[in-house]
N, C-alpha and C positions, 0 to 999 in steps of 0.2 A: 085449168091451172092458172095461177097468176102469170102475168106477162113475164116477170122476172122470177124464174124458179130458183135462181141462185143469186144471192146478193153479196157484194163485197164492200166492206167498210175498212178504211185504213185509219189508224190512230197512232201517229208517230211511226215507229218501226214495226208495229204489230198489225197484220192484216187479218180481218175476220171474215170468213166465208159462212154464209147462212143458207142452209137448205130451206127453200121457201115454197114448199108445196104442202102445207099442213093438212089440207082437206084430203090429201092422198097419203097422209102419214109420211110425207117426204120420201115416197117410193123412189128407188133408183131406176127410173125409166131411162130409155135411150136419150131423151131430151136432157134429163138431169145429169146423166153420165157425160154427155157432150159438153154441157155447161161446166162441169167439174174439170174436164180435160182442158178446156180453154183457159179456165182460171188458173190451173196449175202451170200451164205453159207460160202464162203472163207472169206469175209469181217467180218462176224459175229465172226469168230474165230481169227481175226487179231488184237491184242491189240495195234499194232503200229499205226493203222488208227483211226483218231479221227472224220473225216468228210468225207462224200462221195458226190461227184458231179456227177450227171447223165445228160449227154448231148448227142448230136447227130451230125453225119456228114451230110453234104449236106444242101439242102434248106428247109428241113422239120424236125421237132422234131420226130414226128411219126404220120402216117396217120391211125393208129389203126391196127386191125387184117388184115391179108393177105386174101383178098376176093378171089383171085385165088386159094389159098390153101383151103378155105372153099368150093368153088364150086367144086373143084376136089374131095373132100371127099364124095360128093353125089353119086359117082360111087360105093360106098360100098353097099353090099346087103341090109343093113338096111336103105339105103338112106342117110347115113351120120350121123345118130343120135349119135352113139357111138363116132365117131370122134369129133363131135361138143361138146359133153359132156366132152371129154378128153381135148379139147382146152380150154374150159371155166373153168374147174377145175384147169388146169395148170396156167391159167392167174390169177385166184383168189388166188392161193397159192403164186405167185410171188408178186402180189399187197400187200398181207398181210405180206410178208417178209420184206417189206420196213419199216413200223412202228415197226416191231419186231426187226430190227437191233439196236444194241446198239449205233451206230453212227447216228447223224442227216444226212439226205439226202436232198440235194438241187438240184432241177431240174433247168437246164440252157436251156431256151426254145427259139428257133428261128423258123421262118416259122410257119407252122401249127402244131397243136396238136389236132387231131380229134379222136372221138370215144374212142377206148381203149388207144390211145395216150394221150387224155385228161384225161382219167382215171389214166394213169401213172403219169401225173403231179399232179393230185389231191391226189394221194397216197403218194407223197413225203412230207417231213416235211415242206419244204419251196420251193419257186420257184422264180427265177429271169427271167424276160422275156425281149427280145428285143422289141423295140417300134413297130416293124412291125409284131410281132407274132399275131396269131389268134387261137382261141379255139372254139371247137364245139363238141357236141355229136349228130351228124347229121345222124345217122343210119335211123331215121324215114323217111328221104328223099328217101331211097331205100327200104322202107317197113320193116325195121328191127329196132325195138325200142332198144335203147342202155341200156338194163336192167342192165348188169353187170357194165358198166361205171357209171351208176346211183348210185351205192353203194358208190363209192369213192366220187363222185361229191356232193351228198347230205350230206356228212360228212365234206366237205370243204367249201361249200357256203350255203346260205339260201335255204331252200327247195323250196319255190315258184320260186326263180330265177333259180334253177336247173330244175324244172319241165318245165318252159318256154323254156329253152334251149333244153330239151329233146323232147318236143312235137312240137316245131316249126322247129327244125333242123337248126336254124340260128346260124351263127358264131358270136363271140364277139371278139373285138380287145383287145389288151393288157391293155389299160387304163380301159376298162370295167371289164376285169378280175381282175384287182387290186381293183377296187371299190367293187367287189363282194367277194374278199378275196381268189380268186383262186391263185393269185400270190402275192408275197410280194413287189417286186420292178419291175419297168419298166425302162429300160436304153436304151441309143442309141445302135444300133446294133453293132457298132464298139467298144463299151465298154462292151459288154456282158460278155466275158470271164474274163476280168479284174475285173469287179464289182462282178461277182459270186465268183471269187477267193478271193477277199478281204473279202466278207462275210464269206466264208469258213475259212479263216485265222483267223478272229476274233473269231469264235467259237472254232477253234482248239487250241487257246491260253488259253482257260478256263480249269479249273480242269475237267478232263475227267470223273472222278468218279461222280462228281456232275451232269454233263450233262447226263450221262447214267442213273443215278437214276431218273433224272428229265424227260427224254424222256419216260422212261418206265411208270412213274406215269402219265404223260400227256395223253398218249394214254389209259391207263387203266381206268382213272377216267371219260373219255368222255362217256356220255350217262348214267352214273350211277345216281341213285337218290342222291339228295344233301347230305344227311347225310352219305351215303356210300362213296361218292366221298371225303368228308372231312376226313373220317376215313382212307381211302387209302392214301390220300395226307399227313395226319399227320404221318402215319407210314413211308412214304418216307422221310419226314423231319427228323424223329428220326434216320433212317438209315444213312442219310447224316451227321447228327450232330455227330454220333458216330465214324465217321472216323477220325483217328488221324490228317490227313492233314487239315481237316476242322477246328479242334480246333486250330491248328497252324495258319491257315489263319485268323481266327477271332481275335486271340491274336495280330497278326501283324497289322491288321486293327485298333484295339483299341489302340495299342501303338503309332500310328501315330496321334491320336486325343489328343487334350489338356485334361488335367484332369478335370473332372466334378467339378464344384463349387457348393456346397450345398447352398441354399438360407439362 
């Protein structure tokens, strides 16, 4: 693998993380997961960054876990059980770190995103895909049901559609991924970076406090009973409204409107 399997480049308020193990199809090895964990921890503490783009070098976004690494772990006295548990615990922590980040995270997807690679896309807040991208949770084709990718996938798309992908192992194209809600936008491959950057720039131009409050509330309310979700969302609105810059922004908006005429 290259010395730096994960690259970070900041441009203004946008940080771009690049999976940089193209010869292994950007497999989510323990080393890659550790690098992602460190990068996310750094980003969480960086107030200058407003949006994160997650992309990959080479012809694939990510082919999922490193199967060679998995098979090598079987040489352990316990047959690999402890190593497998460590891998999936680490992966789960990384996937959960993405919605926990204060910044929105956009996946920029080219080529294939399969198994844990598809899980990584599903864990991001948004995704932009090249028109030739393909997605799958196809572990079942080698006798390994994608149970951990299932967690993120069933939170990103309808359960029946997710179950079909999981039990058939069939790939879907970018257009179908958009229909299902796995990706937000599908663009020509030669426009992928520019279109993702444009989306990131639009978000970066918003009030960051509002975006951070909103992202936290968005993920926190998901899955709650309706009344609890509204209580949480209402508290988020109050927190947002109590910020001085919010009051100023609302005043500025109202000042641009014509005075209301009473009937």
